[in-house]
C-alpha positions in Angstrom: 0.0 0.0 0.0 1.3 3.5 -0.9 2.1 5.9 1.9 -0.8 8.2 2.6 -0.2 11.8 1.6 -1.8 14.0 4.3 -4.5 16.4 2.9 -6.4 19.2 4.4 -10.0 18.1 4.4 -13.0 20.4 5.1 -16.3 18.9 6.2 -19.4 21.2 6.0 -22.0 20.0 8.5 -21.2 18.4 11.8 -24.4 16.4 12.3 -25.4 12.7 11.7 -23.0 12.2 8.8 -20.4 14.9 9.1 -18.8 13.8 12.3 -18.5 10.2 11.0 -16.9 11.4 7.8 -14.5 13.5 9.8 -13.5 10.4 11.8 -12.8 8.5 8.6 -10.3 11.1 7.4 -8.5 11.8 10.7 -8.1 8.0 11.2 -6.2 8.0 7.8 -3.9 10.8 9.0 -5.6 13.8 7.4 -6.2 17.1 9.1 -10.0 18.0 9.1 -11.6 21.3 9.6 -15.3 21.0 10.3 -17.9 23.7 10.0 -21.5 23.9 11.3 -23.7 26.9 11.7 -24.9 25.5 15.1 -22.3 26.0 17.8 -23.8 23.3 20.0 -23.6 20.7 17.3 -20.1 21.7 16.4 -18.9 21.5 20.0 -20.1 17.8 20.3 -17.9 16.7 17.4 -14.7 15.7 19.4 -16.6 13.6 21.9 -18.7 11.9 19.2 -15.5 11.1 17.2 -13.9 9.7 20.4 -16.9 7.5 20.9 -16.4 6.1 17.4 -12.8 5.2 18.1 -13.8 3.5 21.3 -16.4 1.4 19.4 -13.5 0.5 17.0 -11.4 -0.4 20.0 -8.8 2.1 18.7 -6.7 4.9 20.1 -8.7 8.2 19.9 -5.5 10.3 19.5 -6.4 11.3 15.8 -9.2 13.4 17.3 -6.4 16.0 17.7 -6.4 16.4 13.9 -9.9 18.0 14.0 -10.3 21.7 14.2 -13.8 23.2 14.8 -14.7 26.3 12.8 -17.6 28.7 13.3 -16.9 30.5 10.1 -17.0 28.8 6.7 -14.2 30.9 5.4 -11.9 29.7 8.2 -12.8 26.1 7.7 -12.0 26.3 4.0 -8.6 27.9 4.5 -6.0 25.7 2.8 -8.4 22.9 2.0 -7.6 20.5 -0.8 -10.9 18.5 -0.6 -14.3 19.7 0.7 -17.3 17.5 1.4 -20.7 18.9 2.2 -22.9 16.9 4.7 -25.7 19.4 5.2 -29.5 18.9 5.1 -30.9 16.8 2.3 -32.7 19.7 0.7 -31.6 20.9 -2.8 -32.1 24.6 -2.1 -29.8 24.4 0.9 -27.2 22.5 -1.0 -27.3 25.0 -3.9 -26.5 27.9 -1.6 -23.7 25.9 0.1 -22.0 25.0 -3.2 -22.3 28.6 -4.5 -20.4 29.7 -1.4 -17.9 26.9 -1.6 -17.2 27.7 -5.3 -16.7 31.4 -4.5 -14.4 30.7 -1.5 -12.0 28.1 -2.9 -9.5 27.8 -5.7 -10.3 26.0 -9.0 -8.4 22.8 -8.1 -10.2 22.1 -4.9 -12.6 19.2 -5.1 -16.2 20.1 -4.0 -18.1 16.9 -3.0 -21.7 16.5 -1.8 -22.7 13.6 0.5 -26.3 13.7 -0.9 -27.9 10.3 -1.0 -30.3 11.0 -3.8 -30.3 14.5 -5.3 -28.6 14.7 -8.8 -25.3 16.6 -8.6 -26.2 18.8 -11.6 -29.2 20.1 -9.6 -26.9 20.9 -6.6 -24.3 22.7 -8.7 -26.7 25.1 -10.5 -25.6 28.3 -8.7 -21.8 27.6 -8.9 -19.7 29.0 -11.7 -17.0 26.3 -11.9 -19.1 23.1 -12.0 -16.3 20.8 -13.3 -15.0 20.1 -9.8 -18.4 19.4 -8.2 -19.3 15.8 -7.7 -21.0 13.4 -5.3 -19.4 11.4 -2.6 -22.2 9.5 -1.0 -21.1 7.9 2.2 -23.6 5.5 3.8 -24.9 5.8 7.3 -23.0 5.3 9.6 -20.0 6.4 7.4 -17.4 5.2 10.0 -18.7 1.6 9.8 -19.9 1.2 6.2 -17.0 1.2 3.7 -18.8 2.0 0.4 -18.8 5.5 -1.1 -20.6 6.3 -4.3 -18.6 8.8 -6.3 -21.0 10.5 -8.7 -19.9 12.2 -11.9 -22.4 14.7 -13.4 -22.2 15.6 -17.1 -20.3 18.7 -16.0 -17.7 17.0 -13.8 -14.1 16.8 -15.0 -13.0 13.1 -14.7 -9.7 14.2 -13.1 -11.6 15.3 -9.9 -13.5 11.9 -9.9 -10.1 10.1 -10.0 -8.7 12.3 -7.2 -11.7 11.6 -5.0 -11.6 7.8 -5.6 -7.8 7.7 -4.8 -8.3 9.8 -1.6 -11.1 7.6 -0.4 -9.4 4.3 -1.2 -6.2 5.5 0.6 -8.4 6.3 3.6 -9.6 2.7 3.7 -13.0 3.2 2.1 -14.4 1.3 -0.9 -15.2 4.0 -3.6 -17.2 3.1 -6.7 -17.6 5.3 -9.8 -21.3 6.2 -10.6 -21.0 7.3 -14.3 -24.5 8.8 -14.7 -26.0 11.4 -12.5 -29.4 9.9 -11.8 -31.7 10.4 -8.7 -30.7 7.9 -6.0 -27.6 6.8 -7.8 -27.1 3.0 -7.5 -27.6 2.0 -3.9 -30.7 3.9 -3.0 -32.4 3.0 -6.3 -31.9 -0.7 -5.4 -32.8 -0.2 -1.8 -36.1 1.6 -2.5 -37.0 -0.7 -5.3 -37.0 -3.4 -2.6 -38.9 -1.3 -0.2 -41.6 -0.5 -2.8 -42.2 -4.2 -3.3 -42.0 -4.9 0.4 -44.7 -2.3 1.2 -46.9 -3.6 -1.6 -46.7 -7.2 -0.4 -47.8 -6.1 3.1 -50.5 -3.9 1.7 -51.9 -6.7 -0.4 -52.1 -9.1 2.6 -49.5 -11.5 1.4 -47.7 -11.3 4.8 -47.2 -9.1 7.8 -44.2 -6.8 8.2 -42.5 -9.1 10.6 -42.7 -12.0 8.2 -41.4 -9.9 5.3 -38.4 -8.8 7.3 -37.6 -12.4 8.3 -37.8 -13.5 4.6 -35.2 -10.8 3.8 -32.8 -11.2 6.7 -33.0 -15.0 7.0 -33.3 -15.7 3.3 -31.6 -13.9 0.4 -30.4 -11.1 2.6 -28.1 -13.5 4.4 -26.0 -13.9 1.3 -26.1 -10.3 0.1 -23.0 -9.3 2.1 -20.9 -11.8 0.1 -22.7 -12.2 -3.2 -24.2 -9.4 -5.3 -27.5 -9.9 -7.2 -25.8 -10.0 -10.6 -23.0 -12.2 -9.3 -25.6 -14.6 -7.9 -27.5 -14.6 -11.3 -24.3 -15.5 -13.1 -23.6 -18.2 -10.5 -27.0 -20.0 -10.9 -27.1 -19.2 -14.6 -28.9 -16.5 -16.5 -31.4 -19.0 -18.0 -32.8 -19.6 -14.5 -33.0 -15.9 -13.9 -34.8 -15.4 -17.2 -37.3 -18.2 -16.3 -38.1 -16.5 -13.0 -38.5 -13.1 -14.6 -41.0 -14.5 -17.2 -43.2 -15.7 -14.3 -43.0 -12.7 -11.9 -41.8 -9.5 -13.5 -45.2 -8.6 -14.8 -46.8 -9.0 -11.4 -44.3 -6.8 -9.5 -45.7 -3.6 -8.0 -45.9 -0.6 -10.3 -47.3 2.1 -8.0 -46.2 5.3 -9.8 -45.5 7.3 -6.6 -45.2 6.5 -2.9 -47.4 3.6 -1.9 -50.8 4.6 -0.4 -50.0 2.5 2.7 -46.8 4.4 3.4 -48.6 7.7 3.0 -51.5 6.6 5.2 -49.1 5.6 8.0 -47.1 8.8 7.9 -50.3 10.9 7.8 -51.5 9.0 10.9 -48.3 9.7 12.7 -47.2 6.0 12.6 -43.7 7.0 11.6 -41.6 4.2 13.1 -39.6 3.2 16.2 -39.5 6.7 17.7 -43.3 6.7 18.2 -43.7 3.0 18.8 -45.6 2.2 15.6 -44.6 2.0 11.9 -45.1 -1.1 9.8 -44.5 -2.9 13.1 -45.2 -2.1 16.7 -42.2 -1.3 18.9 -41.6 -1.0 22.6 -38.6 1.1 23.8 -36.8 -2.1 24.7 -37.3 -3.7 21.3 -36.2 -0.5 19.5 -33.0 -0.3 21.7 -32.3 -4.0 21.0 -32.5 -3.5 17.2 -30.3 -0.4 17.3 -27.8 -2.2 19.5 -27.8 -5.3 17.2 -27.3 -3.1 14.2 -24.4 -1.1 15.7 -22.6 -4.1 17.1 -22.7 -6.0 13.8 -21.4 -3.0 11.8 -18.7 -2.2 14.5 -17.4 -5.8 14.5 -17.0 -5.8 10.7 -15.4 -2.3 10.8 -12.9 -3.4 13.4 -11.9 -6.4 11.2 -11.4 -4.1 8.1 -9.5 -1.6 10.1 -7.2 -4.2 11.5 -6.5 -5.7 8.1 -5.8 -2.2 6.7 -3.3 -1.4 9.4 -1.6 -4.7 9.0 -1.2 -4.2 5.3 0.1 -0.7 5.8 2.7 -2.0 8.3 3.9 -4.5 5.8 4.1 -1.9 3.0 
């Protein structure tokens, strides 16, 4: 593995995603300036990043590489790479990128952590759009290695390559999304599954608990090691074609959000936080699910980090 060249990284937004992204970069030896308009959110960053290192069973010393900035201009000073992790609202992101474009030099990469908004839509108020791209980290970014690097029709490929190299050197698993479409790759797949899942429950085929078991104890148990097209190739495309001839025409084609989902949201049945979503939840059940989820991801992240550090030591 090549030695890591330290960069100056700026993270715009210190909330759910921003502090985790900051941890990824300082763990790789990069200095990170993090900006947030809310001083209280900003002040919590060092403790939240220390907590991540504890979950990884790692030395939290890299937290010293983080600087907290209450002015965007100060956070951008000397930056080589900027990633925005603000609210998932296009009008907010447009204003942020207009400011980033005006405050940074032409060779600074400007990346958005948006999970679904096309990059071209985000860049509309910027003058130099060739350096604006997507870098979609998954939640939580410090545990999930994949990053979708999205190229719009206005993005110069050299900035895509720089971003992929930076992320790979930091121990992430970047992939190149070559077309700037809503939801990119991962969220299109995820929500296609959710649409069919909701439709099956709405049609009375099964209840929500049964559906979740079919996924987690059935085909979901192999998804971590075998992608859907890889699995199709393994069993043979003839079998996949036979299955599609039987079921594709019967899959849900609801043109917008499913009425059952809208009904539940309108009724205030929004999930674990209120005790009712597609399933009923006690506080104890919700806590157990969150704990199971975090422990699984943390265990896998510790393994990857250990392997990365061992490879670096050999190199």
